[in-house]
N, C-alpha and C positions, 0 to 999 in steps of 0.2 A: 310294235308288239314286244313287250318285255319278255324275255325268255326266262322261264322258271322250270325247274326239274324237281319231280318228286319220285323217290325210290322207296319202295316197301322193303323193310329189312327185318327179317326174323319172324318167329312164330308169335311174338307179342304184338304183331301188327303195328310196328312203329314206322313212321314215314320220315325220311330225311329230305330236306328241301334246301334250295338255294336260289338266289337270283343271279342272273348273269352279270359279270363285271362287278361282283360284290364278294368280299372275302368272308361272309358270314355263313355258317352251317347251322341249320335249325332242325330240331327233333320234335315231331308232333305225334300224337296218337291218331291212328287212322280208324279207331273203333268208336270213340266218344270224345267230345270236346276237342275236335281236331283243330279248332282255331287257337287253342291255348298252346303256347310253346313250352315244352317240357325242359329242353336243354338247348344251349346254343354255345357256339365258340367262334371267335374271330381268327381266321388264319392269316398268314402273312401276305397272301396275294389273292387275286380274284379266282373264283371257282368256275371252271369251264365244263366239267363233267363229273358224274358220280355214278358208281355201280355198287351192287351188293352181291356177294357170292359166299354162301355157306357161313354166315355169321361174321363176315368181314366186309367192311366198307372201304372202298378206295375212292379218293377224291383227287381229281386232276387240277393242278393249279397253273396259273398263267406264267409262273417263273420257272417252269420245267421240273417241278418236283411233284411227287405223288404222296399224299397223306393217307396213311393206312390206319384205320380205327378198329379196335377189338372191344369185346365185352369184358367187363370186370368179373371178379369171382362170383359176385351176387347176381350176375346175369344182366346188369344194366350197362348201357354204353358208357365207356370211359373216354370222354372227349379230351380230358386233360393229359392223357398219356397215349400219344400216338407216334407212329414211326414215319419218318420222312425219307423217301427214296429219291435220290438225285439222279437225273438222266444224263448228267455231265455238262460240260461247257463246250461252246457258249450256250447259255440258257435260252430256250425257246418255249413257247406255250405247248402244253399237252392238249391238243384240240379236241380229241374224242377218245372214248373207250367203249369196249363191249366185252361181255363175258363170253368166252369160247371154251366150252366144256368146263373144266375146273380152273382155267387160267383167264387172264385178262389181257386183251390186245389194246395197246395204246398208240394213238397216232401222234408222232413227234417229228416235226419237220417233214422230210420226205421218207421217213422211216416208220416202221412198226416195231414197237418193243413188246415182247411177251413177258408178262410178270406173273410169278406164282404167288398168290395171296398169302399162303401159309408160311413159306420161307421168306417172303418179302424181298425177293431177289429177281433181277432180270435174267431170264433163262436164255433168251435169244433175241436178236434183232436182225432185220433185213430191209433192203430198200424197196419201197413200194413204187417209187418213181425215180428215174435216173437223174433228174435235175434237183440239186440240193435246195434251190429256192422254192420248190413246190411243197405244198403242205397237204398232208392227209387230213380230210375234213369229216368224212362219215365212214362208219363201219357197220356192217349188218351181217350177223352170223346165223346160219342154219345148217344142220347136218354136218358134213365134213368140209364146208366151204365158207369163206368170209368174203363178202363183196366190199370193195373199197372205192371211195371217190376221192378225187384230188381237187383242191381249190382251183377255180377258174378253168376247169377241164370238163369236157362233156363225155369222157370215156370212163366207164366202170371197169374195174379190174377184179377178177376172182382169184383168190389164193386158197390153197389147201389148208385146212385147219390144223392138220398134224405135221405135214412136211413143209409147209410154207411155199410150196411150188406154185408158180404163176400158171394158171390154167386157162384163162379166157379173158379177152377184152371185148367190151360192147360199147360202141359209140352211139349215143342217142340223138346227136345233132341232125344227121340226115333224116331220121324218122320224123322228128319234130318239124323240121323245115318242110318236109313233104306233106305232112298232114295239115299244117296250119299256114304255111307260107311265111316268108320273112316279113311281109307287111303287117300281119296281125301281131307279130312278136315285137315290132318296133325296130329290132335289129336281129341279125342272123346268129349272133353269138349265144350259145347255150351253155350254161354252167349248172352243175348239180349242187343243190343246197339242202336237200333232205333225202334220207334213205331209210327204208325199213323193210323187213321181211314179215309178211303175215298172209294167212290163207293160201299158202303155197305160191305166193306171188312176191315179186320184188317191186316195191312201191318207190317211185323216184319223183322227187320234186325239183323244179328248176328255178333259176333266178328270174325267169320270165313269168313265173306263176303257173307253169304248165305241170300237170300231174299225169304220170304214166304208170301203169301196172303191167308187169311182164311175168307170165307164167314160168315157174321153175320147171326144169326138165331133169330127168334121171340120167340120161346119157346123151352124148353129142358125138356125131360121126363126122370125121374130117378126112378129106382125101386131097393131098397136095395143097393143104391150106384152105381148101374150099369146103363150105358147109354142105353136107349131103342130106342129113336128116336128123331129127330129134325124136326122142320117145318121151311122152308125157309121164311125169312122175305122179301117178294117180293115187297110190297107196304108200304113204311114207311110213306110218306106224306098222311095225311087224314085218317090214321087208327083210328078207333074209332069214326069217324064222321058220320057214318050211323045212322039213327033213330033206337033207341032201343038197340044200341051197348053199351057195358060196357066201362065206362071211369074211369080210376084210377086217384085219386087225392092225393096229399101229402100236409100236413100242415106244416107251419113253426112255430117252438116252440117259436120263438122270436117275432112273429107278427101274425096278423089274416089272412095273405095272404095264399091262397091255390093255388098250382101249379098242373096243369093237367099232368098226366103221359103220356108217349109216348110208348116206348118199351124198353126191356132189351136186350142188344146186346150179347147174348150167342154165342159161336162158338164151333166147334168140329174139331179136327185134321183129322177126317175121310174125311172131305171135303176140306182140305188144298191143296194148289198148290205151288210147289217149282219151282223157276226160275233157269234154268241152267246157266244163265248169272249172274255173281256176281262180287264181289270185292276181291282183294287179301288180303286186311286187313279189319278191322271192317267197317260195314256200319255206316256212320256218321249221316245221316239224310234222311228224306223223305220230299218231297214237292209235292203238288197236285195243278194243275192249270187247269182252264176250257179250252176246245177246241171245235171246230165244225168240223164234218166230213161230206162232201158232198156225198150223196148217190143217186144223180139224175141219175147217170149212164152215163153222158156225159163226156167223157174224153178230149174233145177238148175245145177250148175257148168258153165260153158261152156269149151270148149277154145279155144286160141289161134286156130285156124282159124275156129271158129264166131263168136268175138268180133269178128273182122275183118269178117264179113259181117252182123253184127247191126245193126239200125237203132236209132238213138237220137233222142229228141225233146228239144229244148231246153226248159229250165225255169228258173225263178227261185225262190229261196227268199226270201220276204219275212218279216222278223222285227220284232216290236214288243217294246219293253222297258218295264217299269213295276213298281210295287209291288203284290204280291199277284196272285191269280188268282181269277176268278169265272166261273161258267157262268150267264149271265143267265136261262136257262130254269129253273134250279134255285134261283137266288138264294143265300142264305146257307147252304143245306143242303149245298152241296158242300164236303166237308172233306177230311181225309187219306185218300187212296185208293191211294197207291203208297208202298212202303217207301223210305226215304231211303238213299242211298249213304253208307256210313261215311267214305269218303275225302273227302267234301265238307267235313267239319268245320263243320257248320252248328250254330247255337245251338239246342239242343233246346227251349228255352223259347219259341221263335218258331214258330208253326204254319205249315203249308205255304201257306195262303192269304194269309199276311202277308209271306212272303219275296218278294224280287225275282224276277220271272219273265220269260222270253222265250217268246213265242208265235210259232210258225213255220207259214207256209203255203207249199205248193208250188204255183206257178202255172205251168201248162203253156203252152208256146208252139208255134209252127209249126216245121216242118223247113226252111223256106225261109231 
C-alpha cells in the first residue's frame, strides 16, 4: 500500500499532498477540481511527513532537514521561497512530526526536537530512548501529553507536552499475546506501526496487523511503582472551568506567555480493547473523520418537518489501512466471502485477503 498524506492548510481549503519516498510536494484545492494540481515543487530528498500550523507548513525530509513554507504577500503559497532547518550531522531521516499546541515535535533518531514554526528554530531536544540506534516512529498528541512509539519496540512512552517529562510506559506485547496467543500472530514479537488519538482513545496498530484501542484516563495512582487505580476522563472540554477549580498553567522559558493546562492522557492496558478484525501485514495508518448517526428511531423516509425535529448523536469514523484482511477468530480460514465490484478493476490473481483494505469503526459520542 503506497503511503500518501494529505494535509489541509489554511482558510482557502488548500490541500498539500505527497507520496512516500518521493521528493515532490503538490498543492490541490479541496473545494473543487481537487484532481487538478495548482502548484508543485521538487525538494532535494524524499518527503516523510507534513504538518500545518497557523498558516505555516513544515515538511520533513529524509536527509534530516525541515522545509518550512509560508504564504506570500498576496496570500498564495510561495513554494519557491522556503526555509531549510538542519537538525545537524550526521544526517538521519526525520521520521514523524505532530503539532503540539503551537509548536511541532519532530522524531529524529532516538530524540525528539521541538521546533517553533514562527521563529523557525529548534527550541529544545531530548532523548525519547536511551539507545542511539533506536528511532522515534510515531507521535500522538492530546491535552498535555504526547504518546511516542519507537521502531521495533512494543512499548509506548508518554511525555509531558510542556515540560517534556517522561510520565508513563505502556507495553502492549503481554496483552496481545494473552488475547490472541503467539500461534495466531505467527511470532511473539510485537512492534507498533501506527498510532493515533481519537474519541478519547489511543489507537495502536502493530506489525502483525493487530488493532488496539485504549481509553485515556485523567489521573493515575501509583504506590511504590504499582498501579492502584485510574479515573476515567469523561469530560475533557471545560474541565477546570468551574468556579474555584484548580487550573494548571505552564510558562514558556523563551517568552512571558503562560499556557493553561488541560489534562494528561494516561492509559492502562487493563481497560484496552482488541479488535478481532485486522490486517495480514502491518497496520499502515489511522484516520478519523466525523460522522452523524440518526437515533430518531424512524426507519422509513422522513419528511422535512420530521427531519428538523429528529435527534442526532455525534459519531466518529475511525479507519485503519493495511495490506490484507484477517479475522483473528478464524485465522486463515477467512477467504472470499463477498463478490467483487467489476468497476474496481482489481487484479483477479490477487485474493481478497491479500489486497489493501480499510477497516472502519463507528465510535458514538455524546450529544453535548
